[in-house]
C-alpha positions in Angstrom: 36.7 71.4 133.5 38.5 72.8 136.5 37.0 72.5 140.0 35.4 75.6 141.4 37.7 77.5 143.8 40.9 75.8 142.7 42.5 78.6 140.6 46.0 78.8 139.1 47.5 82.3 139.0 50.2 83.6 136.7 53.0 85.2 138.7 56.3 86.8 137.7 59.6 85.9 139.4 62.0 88.7 140.3 65.7 88.0 140.9 67.1 89.3 144.2 70.6 89.7 142.7 69.7 91.8 139.6 66.1 92.9 140.2 65.0 91.8 136.7 61.8 89.8 136.1 63.2 86.9 134.0 60.7 84.1 134.6 56.9 83.7 134.6 55.2 80.7 136.0 51.8 79.6 137.5 51.0 78.7 141.0 48.0 77.1 142.7 46.7 79.7 145.1 44.8 77.2 147.3 47.9 75.1 148.0 50.5 77.8 148.3 49.0 81.1 149.6 52.5 82.5 150.5 55.0 83.9 148.1 57.0 81.5 145.9 60.8 81.5 146.4 62.8 79.5 143.9 66.5 79.3 143.1 66.9 79.7 139.4 69.6 80.8 136.9 70.0 84.6 136.5 71.4 85.3 133.0 72.3 88.9 133.8 74.5 88.0 136.8 75.5 84.6 135.2 74.9 82.5 138.4 72.0 81.0 140.3 70.1 83.4 142.5 66.9 83.4 144.6 63.8 84.5 142.7 60.7 85.7 144.6 57.2 86.2 143.5 56.4 89.7 142.5 53.3 91.7 143.5 53.2 93.5 140.2 50.3 92.9 137.8 51.3 91.1 134.7 48.3 92.4 132.8 46.6 89.0 132.5 44.6 86.5 134.6 43.6 89.1 137.1 
């Protein structure tokens, strides 16, 4: 069973190059309270781009 207070939250990642939400991942809110910024492959632009965590509700785990 998980510890009380240590939650993982489902977040969507939006590309800065195309604006599409391609990836969905989880993050530990206790360890990383700021927004995630990852460099991942964007299939629409066909190159690597910076993805940032979105504020939009994904409809689950809220």
